[in-house]
C-alpha positions as CSV (number, residue, x, y, z in Angstrom):
1,X,15.4,2.3,-17.6
2,X,11.9,2.3,-16.3
3,X,9.8,5.5,-16.0
4,X,8.5,6.3,-12.5
5,X,5.8,8.7,-11.4
6,X,5.2,10.4,-8.0
7,X,3.0,13.0,-6.5
8,X,4.3,15.6,-4.1
9,X,2.4,18.1,-1.9
10,X,4.5,21.2,-1.8
11,X,5.3,22.8,1.5
12,X,6.4,26.4,2.2
13,X,10.0,25.3,2.5
14,X,9.8,23.4,-0.8
15,X,8.7,26.7,-2.5
16,X,11.9,28.4,-1.5
17,X,13.4,26.7,-4.5
18,X,11.8,29.6,-6.4
19,X,13.4,33.0,-6.1
20,X,10.2,34.9,-5.7
21,X,8.8,32.7,-2.9
22,X,12.2,32.7,-1.1
23,X,12.0,36.5,-1.0
24,X,8.3,36.8,-0.1
25,X,7.1,33.9,2.1
26,X,9.9,33.7,4.6
27,X,10.0,29.9,5.0
28,X,13.7,29.5,5.6
29,X,16.7,29.2,3.3
30,X,16.4,25.6,2.1
31,X,16.4,26.5,-1.6
32,X,15.3,22.9,-2.5
33,X,12.3,20.6,-2.9
34,X,12.3,17.7,-0.5
35,X,12.0,14.2,-2.1
36,X,10.8,11.8,0.6
37,X,13.1,8.9,1.0
38,X,10.2,6.5,1.7
39,X,9.1,7.1,-1.9
40,X,12.1,8.1,-3.9
41,X,14.2,5.2,-2.5
42,X,11.9,2.7,-1.0
43,X,9.4,2.7,-3.9
44,X,11.2,4.0,-6.9
45,X,15.0,3.8,-6.8
46,X,16.1,1.3,-4.1
47,X,19.7,1.3,-5.3
48,X,20.0,5.1,-5.2
49,X,21.9,5.4,-1.9
50,X,24.7,3.1,-3.1
51,X,24.8,4.8,-6.5
52,X,24.9,8.3,-4.9
53,X,28.2,7.4,-3.1
54,X,30.0,7.5,-6.4
55,X,28.8,11.1,-6.9
56,X,29.5,12.3,-3.4
57,X,25.8,12.5,-2.8
58,X,25.2,14.9,-5.7
59,X,23.5,13.4,-8.7
60,X,23.0,15.7,-11.8
61,X,19.6,15.7,-13.4
62,X,18.1,17.2,-16.5
63,X,15.1,19.1,-15.2
64,X,12.1,19.9,-17.4
65,X,9.5,22.2,-15.7
66,X,5.9,22.5,-16.9
67,X,3.1,24.8,-15.5
68,X,1.5,26.0,-13.4
69,X,-1.5,26.2,-15.7
70,X,-0.6,26.3,-19.4
71,X,3.0,27.5,-18.9
72,X,5.3,25.7,-21.4
73,X,8.4,23.6,-20.9
74,X,11.4,25.2,-19.1
75,X,14.7,23.1,-19.2
76,X,17.2,23.6,-16.4
77,X,20.2,21.6,-15.0
78,X,19.9,20.7,-11.3
79,X,21.0,18.1,-8.8
80,X,19.5,15.5,-6.5
81,X,21.4,15.8,-3.2
82,X,21.6,13.7,-0.1
83,X,23.9,14.8,2.8
84,X,24.4,12.7,5.9
85,X,22.3,14.9,8.2
86,X,19.4,15.0,5.9
87,X,16.5,12.6,6.4
88,X,15.3,13.1,2.8
89,X,16.7,13.7,-0.6
90,X,16.5,17.1,-2.2
91,X,16.0,18.5,-5.7
92,X,18.6,21.3,-5.3
93,X,20.7,23.8,-7.1
94,X,20.4,27.4,-8.1
95,X,17.1,29.3,-7.5
96,X,14.5,28.9,-10.1
97,X,13.8,32.3,-11.6
98,X,10.7,33.5,-13.4
99,X,11.5,33.5,-17.1
100,X,11.9,36.9,-18.8
101,X,9.0,36.2,-21.1
102,X,6.7,35.3,-18.1
103,X,7.9,37.4,-15.2
104,X,5.2,36.3,-12.8
105,X,5.1,32.6,-13.8
106,X,5.9,30.9,-10.5
107,X,4.5,33.5,-8.2
108,X,1.1,31.8,-7.9
109,X,2.5,28.7,-6.4
110,X,1.7,28.2,-2.7
111,X,1.8,25.5,0.0
112,X,-0.4,22.5,-0.8
113,X,0.0,22.9,-4.5
114,X,0.9,19.6,-6.2
115,X,4.0,18.6,-8.1
116,X,3.7,15.6,-10.5
117,X,7.2,14.1,-10.9
118,X,8.0,11.9,-13.9
119,X,11.4,10.3,-13.1
120,X,13.4,8.7,-16.0
121,X,16.2,6.4,-15.1
122,X,17.1,2.9,-13.9
123,X,19.1,2.9,-10.7
124,X,18.9,6.7,-10.3
125,X,17.0,9.6,-11.9
126,X,18.8,11.2,-14.8
127,X,15.8,13.2,-16.1
128,X,12.9,14.7,-14.1
129,X,9.8,16.1,-15.8
130,X,8.2,18.3,-13.1
131,X,4.5,19.4,-13.6
132,X,3.4,22.1,-11.1
133,X,-0.4,22.1,-10.6
134,X,-1.8,25.2,-8.8
135,X,-5.0,25.3,-6.7
136,X,-5.7,28.9,-7.8
137,X,-5.0,28.8,-11.6
138,X,-8.3,28.1,-13.5
139,X,-6.8,25.5,-15.9
140,X,-5.4,23.6,-12.9
141,X,-8.2,23.7,-10.3
142,X,-10.0,20.4,-11.0
143,X,-6.8,18.5,-11.7
144,X,-5.4,19.8,-8.4
145,X,-8.4,18.6,-6.5
146,X,-8.2,15.1,-8.0
147,X,-4.4,14.8,-7.5
148,X,-4.8,16.0,-3.9
149,X,-7.4,13.4,-3.3
150,X,-5.0,10.7,-4.6
151,X,-2.4,11.8,-2.1
152,X,-4.8,11.9,0.8
153,X,-2.9,12.8,3.9
154,X,0.5,11.8,2.5
155,X,3.2,14.3,1.6
156,X,4.5,12.3,-1.3
157,X,3.6,9.0,-2.9
158,X,4.2,6.9,-6.0
159,X,1.4,6.8,-8.6
160,X,0.9,4.3,-11.4
161,X,0.8,5.5,-15.0
162,X,-2.7,4.0,-15.5
163,X,-4.1,5.7,-12.4
164,X,-2.6,9.1,-13.4
165,X,-4.1,8.7,-16.9
166,X,-7.5,8.1,-15.2
167,X,-7.2,11.3,-13.1
168,X,-6.2,13.4,-16.2
169,X,-9.1,12.0,-18.1
170,X,-11.5,12.9,-15.3
171,X,-10.0,16.4,-14.9
172,X,-10.3,16.8,-18.7
173,X,-7.9,19.8,-19.0
174,X,-7.8,21.8,-22.2
175,X,-5.9,20.3,-25.1
176,X,-3.0,22.7,-24.6
177,X,-2.4,21.7,-20.9
178,X,1.1,20.4,-20.4
179,X,-0.1,17.5,-18.2
180,X,-1.3,15.9,-21.3
181,X,2.3,15.2,-22.2
182,X,2.0,12.3,-19.7
183,X,-0.8,10.7,-21.9
184,X,1.6,10.2,-24.8
185,X,3.4,7.2,-23.4
186,X,1.7,4.8,-25.9
187,X,2.4,7.1,-28.8
188,X,6.0,7.6,-27.8
189,X,6.5,3.8,-27.4
190,X,5.1,3.3,-30.9
191,X,7.3,6.0,-32.3
192,X,10.4,4.5,-30.7
193,X,9.7,1.2,-32.4
194,X,9.2,2.9,-35.7
195,X,5.5,3.1,-35.8
196,X,3.9,5.7,-38.0
197,X,0.8,6.1,-35.9
198,X,2.7,7.1,-32.8
199,X,4.9,9.5,-34.7
200,X,1.9,11.2,-36.3
201,X,0.1,11.5,-33.0
202,X,3.1,13.2,-31.4
203,X,3.7,15.5,-34.4
204,X,0.1,16.6,-34.3
205,X,-0.3,17.1,-30.6
206,X,-2.2,20.2,-29.5
207,X,0.6,21.6,-27.4
208,X,2.7,22.1,-30.5
209,X,5.8,20.7,-28.7
210,X,8.0,18.7,-31.0
211,X,9.7,15.4,-30.2
212,X,13.4,16.0,-29.5
213,X,16.2,13.7,-30.5
214,X,17.0,13.0,-26.9
215,X,13.4,12.1,-26.1
216,X,13.2,9.7,-29.0
217,X,16.6,8.2,-28.0
218,X,15.4,7.8,-24.4
219,X,12.2,6.1,-25.6
220,X,14.2,3.7,-27.7
221,X,16.4,2.8,-24.8
222,X,13.3,2.3,-22.6
223,X,11.6,0.1,-25.3
224,X,14.7,-2.1,-25.4
225,X,14.9,-2.4,-21.7
226,X,11.2,-3.2,-21.4
227,X,11.7,-5.8,-24.1
228,X,14.5,-7.4,-22.1
229,X,12.5,-7.3,-18.9
230,X,9.6,-9.0,-20.7
231,X,11.9,-11.8,-22.0
232,X,13.1,-12.3,-18.4
233,X,9.6,-12.7,-17.2
234,X,8.6,-15.1,-20.0
235,X,11.8,-17.1,-19.3
236,X,10.8,-17.4,-15.7
237,X,7.3,-18.6,-16.8
238,X,8.8,-21.2,-19.1
239,X,11.1,-22.5,-16.4
240,X,8.1,-23.0,-14.1
241,X,6.3,-24.8,-16.9
242,X,9.3,-27.1,-17.3
243,X,9.5,-27.7,-13.5
244,X,5.8,-28.6,-13.3
245,X,6.0,-30.9,-16.3
246,X,4.0,-28.8,-18.8
247,X,6.8,-28.6,-21.3
248,X,9.8,-30.9,-21.8
249,X,12.5,-28.2,-22.4
250,X,13.1,-24.7,-23.6
251,X,15.9,-22.3,-24.6
252,X,16.2,-18.5,-24.5
253,X,17.6,-18.1,-28.0
254,X,17.8,-14.3,-28.2
255,X,20.0,-14.2,-25.0
256,X,22.9,-15.7,-27.0
257,X,21.8,-14.5,-30.5
258,X,20.3,-11.0,-30.6
259,X,19.7,-11.3,-34.4
260,X,17.5,-14.4,-34.1
261,X,14.0,-14.0,-35.5
262,X,12.4,-15.4,-32.4
263,X,13.2,-15.2,-28.6
264,X,12.6,-18.8,-27.3
265,X,11.8,-22.3,-28.4
266,X,10.2,-25.0,-26.3
267,X,9.5,-28.7,-26.7
268,X,6.2,-30.2,-25.7
269,X,6.0,-33.7,-24.4
270,X,4.7,-34.9,-27.7
271,X,8.0,-33.9,-29.3
272,X,6.6,-30.8,-31.0
273,X,9.0,-27.8,-31.2
274,X,7.4,-24.4,-30.9
275,X,9.1,-21.0,-31.6
276,X,7.9,-17.9,-29.8
277,X,8.6,-14.2,-29.8
278,X,7.9,-11.9,-26.9
279,X,6.3,-8.4,-27.4
280,X,6.3,-6.4,-24.2
281,X,4.8,-3.2,-23.0
282,X,4.3,-1.5,-19.7
283,X,1.0,-0.3,-21.0
284,X,-2.3,-1.9,-21.8
285,X,-2.8,-5.0,-24.0
286,X,-4.3,-3.0,-26.9
287,X,-1.1,-1.1,-27.8
288,X,0.3,-1.8,-31.2
289,X,2.7,-4.7,-31.7
290,X,5.7,-4.3,-34.0
291,X,6.8,-7.4,-36.0
292,X,10.0,-7.3,-38.1
293,X,10.3,-8.6,-41.6
294,X,12.7,-11.3,-40.4
295,X,10.1,-12.4,-37.8
296,X,7.4,-12.5,-40.4
297,X,9.5,-14.7,-42.7
298,X,10.4,-17.0,-39.9
299,X,6.7,-17.3,-39.0
300,X,5.9,-18.4,-42.5
301,X,8.9,-20.5,-43.5
302,X,10.1,-22.3,-40.3
303,X,8.8,-25.9,-40.4
304,X,7.4,-25.6,-36.8
305,X,4.8,-23.6,-35.1
306,X,5.5,-20.0,-34.3
307,X,3.6,-18.3,-31.4
308,X,3.5,-14.6,-30.3
309,X,3.6,-13.9,-26.6
310,X,2.1,-10.5,-25.8
311,X,3.3,-9.4,-22.3
312,X,1.6,-6.2,-21.0
313,X,1.3,-4.3,-17.8
314,X,5.0,-5.1,-17.4
315,X,6.5,-4.2,-14.0
316,X,9.9,-4.9,-12.4
317,X,9.0,-8.6,-11.8
318,X,5.5,-9.2,-13.1
319,X,3.3,-8.9,-16.2
320,X,0.1,-10.2,-17.9
321,X,0.5,-12.6,-20.8
322,X,-1.7,-13.5,-23.7
323,X,-0.6,-15.9,-26.4
324,X,-1.5,-16.0,-30.1
325,X,-0.7,-19.5,-31.4
326,X,0.6,-20.5,-34.8
327,X,0.9,-17.3,-36.9
328,X,2.0,-19.1,-40.1
329,X,-1.3,-18.1,-41.9
330,X,-1.1,-14.5,-40.7
331,X,2.5,-14.2,-41.8
332,X,1.7,-15.7,-45.2
333,X,-1.1,-13.3,-45.9
334,X,1.0,-10.3,-44.9
335,X,4.0,-11.3,-46.9
336,X,1.9,-12.0,-50.0
337,X,1.0,-8.3,-49.9
338,X,4.5,-7.2,-49.2
339,X,5.8,-9.3,-52.1
340,X,3.8,-7.1,-54.4
341,X,6.0,-4.1,-53.7
342,X,8.5,-3.1,-56.4
343,X,11.7,-5.2,-56.4
344,X,13.7,-2.1,-55.3
345,X,11.5,-1.6,-52.2
346,X,11.8,-3.5,-49.0
347,X,9.6,-3.2,-45.9
348,X,11.4,-3.5,-42.6
349,X,8.4,-4.6,-40.6
350,X,4.8,-3.9,-39.7
351,X,2.8,-2.6,-36.7
352,X,-0.3,-4.6,-35.8
353,X,-3.3,-3.9,-33.6
354,X,-3.7,-7.0,-31.2
355,X,-7.4,-7.3,-32.2
356,X,-6.5,-8.7,-35.6
357,X,-4.9,-11.7,-34.0
358,X,-6.5,-14.6,-32.0
359,X,-5.1,-14.3,-28.5
360,X,-5.9,-16.7,-25.6
361,X,-7.0,-15.7,-22.1
362,X,-4.6,-13.7,-19.8
363,X,-2.1,-15.4,-17.7
364,X,-0.7,-13.5,-14.7
365,X,3.1,-14.0,-14.1
366,X,5.0,-12.8,-11.0
367,X,8.7,-13.7,-10.6
368,X,9.3,-15.0,-7.1
369,X,12.8,-14.7,-5.6
370,X,14.8,-17.8,-5.0
371,X,14.6,-19.1,-1.3
372,X,18.2,-18.0,-0.7
373,X,17.9,-14.7,-2.6
374,X,18.8,-12.0,-0.1
375,X,16.8,-9.3,-2.0
């Protein structure tokens, strides 16, 4: 389940999804927001058309709306719909009404305002976080201008997490602005893996919004799937090394034994056996790394070298890799400290800043399809 981000320039017909605009701007009776197929399918969810057939072209989604301005989260249930005559897909369902506690909330939205869509799902969206950014609301003006510049003349386009983070940083909205929720990916990843730093940052965020059980569950699922994707990419890298004669052999151990305290081993041509564990993130190299107690014990006690492979900027078929070799000394120092805990206390693992380990230079990996691969 990979998160996907897109920008959408709203049209008058898109705004008919809102009851007030439907009544006042006279832009037809669409009652939906268009989601361009060249983005939603071609760039984000290529398997969506086939998946949608199982749902008769109507896919339910959990919709979370933020904005415009500082307006807080509003949770609704809607659908993504594709009928045969439609060129594009639509975020559809009942009108979106102004909430009782904010009776004018959506009235300021107008054509050319920006929608930032955060899609959560693997082969199809199952959650959409929709951030509406207005050109006339003071707290949105600069952010709107920068997002519009990103889109250029396009109606909708994919945007990478890192690029969006740069835009938000440049716009520098107030601490309470809901768009800052999209800056919490690193903290949410850390929290999902049990890290206290990430949990504390989320708990203390200025918006006051708390982390729901479903959000934490989704983050854990995402972390597991990113971990598996990272192992697949490293497996491809090791296969290439074997084919080019750089290593003699290797095995993907965790594929057959999920409880193993390492993911792979490989043999060098000098007969040396090396164990390695893969730690993956879709974010930057500097994000915290989580190492379990069983991994630490294996690092210290196994009679062979144990390396850590840090895979970052992970995408569907690529990533950047840096390797920290032979962590026996590091594990010994950490376990010496943990051994000082009371006998009735056991630590499950640790979180580590990559700067405390000696990593080698980056290696770029991109999985290439087999010659007979139709995809």
